[in-house]
C-alpha angles and dihedrals in degrees: 000000000000137000111258127207113305132040115295092359113130138186112213115192114207124189134166115194115285098348131096118300124227128213110202118197110202129183108206112215102178135041088245091058091048089051092048093050095044091050092060114113136182107294095025114141111236124199114192144161126208151115123289106239100175149354126213129168104317097338131094118201117213115196130189098027138163128204116237121215 
C-alpha cells in the first residue's frame, strides 16, 4: 500500500495467489478512514465497492472505490 498523488488518496494493491490482482484507489474523507487504510498490513482482508476504471495484464483498477467495514 502506498499513498498516491493527492492528500489522503491511497492505492491499495490486492492479490490472491495466481489470480487477478486488483488496484484500489481510495480517497479518504475522514480521519477514521485514514486510520483504517493506514492500519492495513500484508494479509489484511479488504472489502471494497467501486467502479472498474481499467484493466491491464492481470490487474484490474477500481477507481473511485470505498472500503466497506
